[in-house]
N, CA, C and O atoms as a CHARMM CRD file, in Angstrom:
* protein
*
  204
    1    1 LEU  N    -20.39500  -4.81200  18.34200 PROA 1      0.00000
    2    1 LEU  CA   -18.84100  -3.74200  17.27900 PROA 1      0.00000
    3    1 LEU  C    -17.87000  -3.32500  18.23600 PROA 1      0.00000
    4    1 LEU  O    -17.82000  -3.27900  19.46600 PROA 1      0.00000
    5    2 LEU  N    -17.21500  -3.07200  17.41200 PROA 2      0.00000
    6    2 LEU  CA   -15.65300  -2.50100  18.27900 PROA 2      0.00000
    7    2 LEU  C    -15.62800  -1.17000  18.69600 PROA 2      0.00000
    8    2 LEU  O    -16.46800  -0.47500  18.12500 PROA 2      0.00000
    9    3 GLU  N    -14.83100  -0.52000  19.62500 PROA 3      0.00000
   10    3 GLU  CA   -15.61100   0.51300  19.97300 PROA 3      0.00000
   11    3 GLU  C    -14.03000   1.07900  20.25700 PROA 3      0.00000
   12    3 GLU  O    -13.04200   0.39300  19.99700 PROA 3      0.00000
   13    4 GLY  N    -13.97700   2.13700  20.70200 PROA 4      0.00000
   14    4 GLY  CA   -12.46500   2.53200  21.29700 PROA 4      0.00000
   15    4 GLY  C    -11.73000   3.18000  19.29600 PROA 4      0.00000
   16    4 GLY  O    -12.44100   2.98700  18.31000 PROA 4      0.00000
   17    5 ARG  N    -10.76300   3.65400  19.20900 PROA 5      0.00000
   18    5 ARG  CA   -10.10500   4.48500  18.65700 PROA 5      0.00000
   19    5 ARG  C     -9.08900   4.12600  17.89500 PROA 5      0.00000
   20    5 ARG  O     -8.07700   4.00800  18.58500 PROA 5      0.00000
   21    6 ALA  N     -8.87400   3.85500  16.55400 PROA 6      0.00000
   22    6 ALA  CA    -8.25200   2.73500  15.95600 PROA 6      0.00000
   23    6 ALA  C     -7.09400   3.51500  15.63300 PROA 6      0.00000
   24    6 ALA  O     -7.24800   4.65200  15.18500 PROA 6      0.00000
   25    7 GLU  N     -5.59100   2.88000  15.86700 PROA 7      0.00000
   26    7 GLU  CA    -4.65200   3.35000  15.55800 PROA 7      0.00000
   27    7 GLU  C     -4.46500   2.60700  13.95600 PROA 7      0.00000
   28    7 GLU  O     -4.37700   1.49000  13.44600 PROA 7      0.00000
   29    8 GLN  N     -4.47500   4.72400  13.40400 PROA 8      0.00000
   30    8 GLN  CA    -3.92200   4.41000  11.99100 PROA 8      0.00000
   31    8 GLN  C     -2.39400   4.28300  11.14000 PROA 8      0.00000
   32    8 GLN  O     -1.43000   4.53800  11.86100 PROA 8      0.00000
   33    9 SER  N     -2.26000   4.13500  10.55100 PROA 9      0.00000
   34    9 SER  CA    -0.66100   4.06700  10.58000 PROA 9      0.00000
   35    9 SER  C     -0.10600   5.56400   9.47800 PROA 9      0.00000
   36    9 SER  O     -0.97300   6.14900   8.82900 PROA 9      0.00000
   37   10 THR  N      1.32300   6.01100   9.40400 PROA 10     0.00000
   38   10 THR  CA     0.89900   6.67000   9.18900 PROA 10     0.00000
   39   10 THR  C      0.72600   6.89600   7.24600 PROA 10     0.00000
   40   10 THR  O      0.30900   7.87600   6.62900 PROA 10     0.00000
   41   11 ASP  N      1.23700   5.55400   6.72800 PROA 11     0.00000
   42   11 ASP  CA     1.00100   5.61000   5.54000 PROA 11     0.00000
   43   11 ASP  C     -0.64300   6.14700   4.93500 PROA 11     0.00000
   44   11 ASP  O     -1.66000   5.65600   5.42400 PROA 11     0.00000
   45   12 ASP  N     -0.69300   7.02900   4.00700 PROA 12     0.00000
   46   12 ASP  CA    -1.91100   7.25900   3.51700 PROA 12     0.00000
   47   12 ASP  C     -2.62100   6.14300   3.30900 PROA 12     0.00000
   48   12 ASP  O     -2.33500   5.01000   2.92200 PROA 12     0.00000
   49   13 TRP  N     -4.02400   6.91700   3.78400 PROA 13     0.00000
   50   13 TRP  CA    -4.79000   5.14200   3.83300 PROA 13     0.00000
   51   13 TRP  C     -5.47200   5.83700   1.82700 PROA 13     0.00000
   52   13 TRP  O     -5.58300   6.96900   1.35600 PROA 13     0.00000
   53   14 GLN  N     -5.74500   4.44200   1.25600 PROA 14     0.00000
   54   14 GLN  CA    -6.42700   4.42100   0.23200 PROA 14     0.00000
   55   14 GLN  C     -7.48200   3.83300  -0.20100 PROA 14     0.00000
   56   14 GLN  O     -7.48600   2.63400   0.08000 PROA 14     0.00000
   57   15 PRO  N     -8.86200   4.38400  -1.07800 PROA 15     0.00000
   58   15 PRO  CA    -9.95500   4.94000  -1.10400 PROA 15     0.00000
   59   15 PRO  C    -10.02700   2.21400  -1.64400 PROA 15     0.00000
   60   15 PRO  O     -9.38700   1.41800  -2.33100 PROA 15     0.00000
   61   16 GLY  N    -10.91000   2.19800  -0.94200 PROA 16     0.00000
   62   16 GLY  CA   -11.26900   0.54900  -2.11700 PROA 16     0.00000
   63   16 GLY  C    -10.04900  -0.60600  -1.25600 PROA 16     0.00000
   64   16 GLY  O     -9.75600  -1.77100  -1.52300 PROA 16     0.00000
   65   17 LEU  N     -9.56400   0.30400  -0.17900 PROA 17     0.00000
   66   17 LEU  CA    -8.74700  -0.81100   0.29600 PROA 17     0.00000
   67   17 LEU  C     -8.85200  -2.13800   1.40100 PROA 17     0.00000
   68   17 LEU  O     -9.80100  -2.88900   1.17300 PROA 17     0.00000
   69   18 TYR  N     -8.33100  -2.35400   2.09700 PROA 18     0.00000
   70   18 TYR  CA    -7.65800  -3.15500   2.93900 PROA 18     0.00000
   71   18 TYR  C     -7.20900  -3.47900   3.96400 PROA 18     0.00000
   72   18 TYR  O     -6.85300  -4.64400   4.14000 PROA 18     0.00000
   73   19 ARG  N     -7.05400  -2.10500   5.36500 PROA 19     0.00000
   74   19 ARG  CA    -5.51200  -1.67200   5.69400 PROA 19     0.00000
   75   19 ARG  C     -5.83200  -2.26200   7.05200 PROA 19     0.00000
   76   19 ARG  O     -6.91600  -2.04500   7.59200 PROA 19     0.00000
   77   20 ALA  N     -4.51800  -3.30200   7.82100 PROA 20     0.00000
   78   20 ALA  CA    -4.67400  -3.70400   9.17100 PROA 20     0.00000
   79   20 ALA  C     -5.24300  -2.38800  10.29200 PROA 20     0.00000
   80   20 ALA  O     -5.91700  -1.42300   9.93200 PROA 20     0.00000
   81   21 TYR  N     -4.83100  -2.62600  11.51200 PROA 21     0.00000
   82   21 TYR  CA    -5.52200  -1.56800  12.83000 PROA 21     0.00000
   83   21 TYR  C     -5.79200  -2.44000  14.14800 PROA 21     0.00000
   84   21 TYR  O     -6.40400  -3.44900  14.50000 PROA 21     0.00000
   85   22 GLY  N     -5.13500  -1.64600  14.55200 PROA 22     0.00000
   86   22 GLY  CA    -4.52800  -2.38900  16.38900 PROA 22     0.00000
   87   22 GLY  C     -5.74700  -0.99900  16.99400 PROA 22     0.00000
   88   22 GLY  O     -6.20500  -0.02300  16.39900 PROA 22     0.00000
   89   23 THR  N     -5.96700  -1.58700  18.61900 PROA 23     0.00000
   90   23 THR  CA    -6.55000  -1.27400  19.25200 PROA 23     0.00000
   91   23 THR  C     -6.20600  -0.73900  20.27300 PROA 23     0.00000
   92   23 THR  O     -5.42000   0.12900  19.89400 PROA 23     0.00000
   93   24 ALA  N     -6.29400  -0.68300  21.50800 PROA 24     0.00000
   94   24 ALA  CA    -5.46400   0.38500  22.48400 PROA 24     0.00000
   95   24 ALA  C     -6.10700  -1.03300  23.70500 PROA 24     0.00000
   96   24 ALA  O     -5.64100  -1.13900  24.83900 PROA 24     0.00000
   97   25 GLU  N     -7.10000  -1.88800  23.21000 PROA 25     0.00000
   98   25 GLU  CA    -7.61600  -2.97000  23.71400 PROA 25     0.00000
   99   25 GLU  C     -6.71300  -4.44800  23.51000 PROA 25     0.00000
  100   25 GLU  O     -6.37900  -5.40600  24.20700 PROA 25     0.00000
  101   26 GLY  N     -6.56500  -4.01500  22.21000 PROA 26     0.00000
  102   26 GLY  CA    -5.06500  -5.19900  21.93700 PROA 26     0.00000
  103   26 GLY  C     -5.86400  -6.13400  20.96300 PROA 26     0.00000
  104   26 GLY  O     -5.43800  -7.26600  20.73500 PROA 26     0.00000
  105   27 PHE  N     -7.39300  -5.51900  20.20200 PROA 27     0.00000
  106   27 PHE  CA    -7.51800  -6.49600  19.13100 PROA 27     0.00000
  107   27 PHE  C     -7.06300  -6.55100  17.70300 PROA 27     0.00000
  108   27 PHE  O     -6.01400  -5.90700  17.73900 PROA 27     0.00000
  109   28 LEU  N     -7.24200  -6.94200  16.48200 PROA 28     0.00000
  110   28 LEU  CA    -6.32300  -6.60600  14.81500 PROA 28     0.00000
  111   28 LEU  C     -7.66900  -7.46400  14.55300 PROA 28     0.00000
  112   28 LEU  O     -8.45700  -8.26900  15.04800 PROA 28     0.00000
  113   29 GLY  N     -7.39700  -6.81500  13.58300 PROA 29     0.00000
  114   29 GLY  CA    -8.85700  -6.90100  12.69900 PROA 29     0.00000
  115   29 GLY  C     -8.73000  -5.60000  11.25000 PROA 29     0.00000
  116   29 GLY  O     -8.26400  -4.46100  11.28400 PROA 29     0.00000
  117   30 LEU  N     -9.15600  -6.12600  10.46300 PROA 30     0.00000
  118   30 LEU  CA    -8.55900  -5.27500   9.17600 PROA 30     0.00000
  119   30 LEU  C    -10.78600  -3.80700   8.95500 PROA 30     0.00000
  120   30 LEU  O    -11.92100  -3.96000   9.40700 PROA 30     0.00000
  121   31 VAL  N    -10.30400  -3.01400   8.30700 PROA 31     0.00000
  122   31 VAL  CA   -11.29700  -1.70000   8.20100 PROA 31     0.00000
  123   31 VAL  C    -10.91900  -1.10500   6.53500 PROA 31     0.00000
  124   31 VAL  O     -9.82500  -0.76200   6.08600 PROA 31     0.00000
  125   32 GLU  N    -12.27400  -1.14000   5.85600 PROA 32     0.00000
  126   32 GLU  CA   -12.37600  -0.44200   4.50600 PROA 32     0.00000
  127   32 GLU  C    -12.18800   0.97600   4.58800 PROA 32     0.00000
  128   32 GLU  O    -12.31200   1.62100   5.63000 PROA 32     0.00000
  129   33 VAL  N    -11.92800   1.38400   3.62300 PROA 33     0.00000
  130   33 VAL  CA   -11.25300   2.63300   3.36400 PROA 33     0.00000
  131   33 VAL  C    -12.49900   2.92900   2.05100 PROA 33     0.00000
  132   33 VAL  O    -12.32900   2.76300   0.84300 PROA 33     0.00000
  133   34 ALA  N    -13.88200   3.45900   2.82900 PROA 34     0.00000
  134   34 ALA  CA   -14.37000   3.60800   1.23400 PROA 34     0.00000
  135   34 ALA  C    -13.87200   4.90000   0.33400 PROA 34     0.00000
  136   34 ALA  O    -12.84600   5.57800   0.27100 PROA 34     0.00000
  137   35 MET  N    -15.26100   4.87200  -0.38400 PROA 35     0.00000
  138   35 MET  CA   -14.52100   5.54600  -1.92700 PROA 35     0.00000
  139   35 MET  C    -14.70500   7.73500  -0.89800 PROA 35     0.00000
  140   35 MET  O    -14.15500   8.83600  -0.87800 PROA 35     0.00000
  141   36 ASP  N    -15.79500   7.01000  -0.34500 PROA 36     0.00000
  142   36 ASP  CA   -15.36300   8.34200  -0.23300 PROA 36     0.00000
  143   36 ASP  C    -14.97800   8.84900   1.09100 PROA 36     0.00000
  144   36 ASP  O    -15.33700   9.90200   1.61700 PROA 36     0.00000
  145   37 GLY  N    -14.26900   8.03200   1.50600 PROA 37     0.00000
  146   37 GLY  CA   -13.00000   8.38300   2.73700 PROA 37     0.00000
  147   37 GLY  C    -13.47500   7.92400   3.96500 PROA 37     0.00000
  148   37 GLY  O    -12.71200   8.04600   4.92300 PROA 37     0.00000
  149   38 ASP  N    -14.79800   7.31900   4.18200 PROA 38     0.00000
  150   38 ASP  CA   -15.28900   7.29800   4.86200 PROA 38     0.00000
  151   38 ASP  C    -13.99900   5.97800   5.55300 PROA 38     0.00000
  152   38 ASP  O    -13.09500   5.36200   4.98700 PROA 38     0.00000
  153   39 ILE  N    -14.50300   5.98400   7.01900 PROA 39     0.00000
  154   39 ILE  CA   -13.28900   3.58200   7.52100 PROA 39     0.00000
  155   39 ILE  C    -15.08200   3.36500   8.01000 PROA 39     0.00000
  156   39 ILE  O    -15.89200   4.01300   8.67200 PROA 39     0.00000
  157   40 LYS  N    -15.07800   2.01900   7.21200 PROA 40     0.00000
  158   40 LYS  CA   -16.00600   1.31200   7.78400 PROA 40     0.00000
  159   40 LYS  C    -15.77000  -0.19500   8.63900 PROA 40     0.00000
  160   40 LYS  O    -15.10400  -1.10300   8.14300 PROA 40     0.00000
  161   41 PRO  N    -16.34700  -0.28600   9.82900 PROA 41     0.00000
  162   41 PRO  CA   -15.48900  -1.60200  10.29700 PROA 41     0.00000
  163   41 PRO  C    -15.27300  -2.97300   9.93000 PROA 41     0.00000
  164   41 PRO  O    -16.11800  -3.57600  10.59100 PROA 41     0.00000
  165   42 HSD  N    -14.47900  -4.00300   9.10200 PROA 42     0.00000
  166   42 HSD  CA   -15.00600  -5.00900   9.17900 PROA 42     0.00000
  167   42 HSD  C    -15.16800  -5.89000  10.12200 PROA 42     0.00000
  168   42 HSD  O    -15.77000  -5.66100  11.17100 PROA 42     0.00000
  169   43 ARG  N    -14.62300  -6.99800   9.80500 PROA 43     0.00000
  170   43 ARG  CA   -14.48300  -8.27100  10.22300 PROA 43     0.00000
  171   43 ARG  C    -13.99200  -8.19200  10.93000 PROA 43     0.00000
  172   43 ARG  O    -12.92400  -7.77000  10.48800 PROA 43     0.00000
  173   44 MET  N    -13.86000  -8.34200  12.45600 PROA 44     0.00000
  174   44 MET  CA   -12.74800  -8.90800  13.42500 PROA 44     0.00000
  175   44 MET  C    -11.91200 -10.56200  12.90900 PROA 44     0.00000
  176   44 MET  O    -12.24600 -11.63500  12.40700 PROA 44     0.00000
  177   45 MET  N    -10.32900  -9.69800  13.56100 PROA 45     0.00000
  178   45 MET  CA   -10.06400 -11.47900  12.96000 PROA 45     0.00000
  179   45 MET  C     -9.27100 -11.77800  14.14900 PROA 45     0.00000
  180   45 MET  O     -8.54500 -10.88400  14.58400 PROA 45     0.00000
  181   46 ALA  N     -9.30500 -12.80500  14.67800 PROA 46     0.00000
  182   46 ALA  CA    -8.57500 -12.78200  16.41800 PROA 46     0.00000
  183   46 ALA  C     -6.63600 -12.87300  16.17300 PROA 46     0.00000
  184   46 ALA  O     -6.60200 -14.03300  15.76100 PROA 46     0.00000
  185   47 GLY  N     -5.84000 -12.63000  16.17000 PROA 47     0.00000
  186   47 GLY  CA    -4.02800 -12.67300  15.88700 PROA 47     0.00000
  187   47 GLY  C     -3.76000 -12.56300  15.16100 PROA 47     0.00000
  188   47 GLY  O     -3.66200 -11.33700  15.10600 PROA 47     0.00000
  189   48 ARG  N     -3.25100 -13.20000  13.62800 PROA 48     0.00000
  190   48 ARG  CA    -3.11900 -13.23000  12.90000 PROA 48     0.00000
  191   48 ARG  C     -3.20600 -13.43800  11.84000 PROA 48     0.00000
  192   48 ARG  O     -2.78200 -14.53900  11.49000 PROA 48     0.00000
  193   49 PHE  N     -3.77900 -12.53800  10.78500 PROA 49     0.00000
  194   49 PHE  CA    -4.03400 -11.97400   9.51200 PROA 49     0.00000
  195   49 PHE  C     -3.13300 -11.87500   7.97700 PROA 49     0.00000
  196   49 PHE  O     -1.94900 -11.60300   8.17600 PROA 49     0.00000
  197   50 PRO  N     -3.52000 -12.05800   6.44500 PROA 50     0.00000
  198   50 PRO  CA    -2.92900 -12.33200   5.44600 PROA 50     0.00000
  199   50 PRO  C     -2.22900 -10.36900   5.75400 PROA 50     0.00000
  200   50 PRO  O     -3.05100  -9.46200   5.88300 PROA 50     0.00000
  201   51 ARG  N     -0.53300 -10.05400   5.82100 PROA 51     0.00000
  202   51 ARG  CA    -0.82900  -8.98800   5.38800 PROA 51     0.00000
  203   51 ARG  C     -0.88900  -7.94700   3.88800 PROA 51     0.00000
  204   51 ARG  O     -1.32200  -6.79700   3.95200 PROA 51     0.00000
């Protein structure tokens, strides 16, 4: 599991979409914003990923 606070972009999060994020540790990954507004960690991806 990923620990640490994710740095969110200034853009509003849209429900049901996946957004890129990075942590202070430098990991990159995707998070899913559920319809109820909860941010759920998605699979971690090292290095680059489609934007």
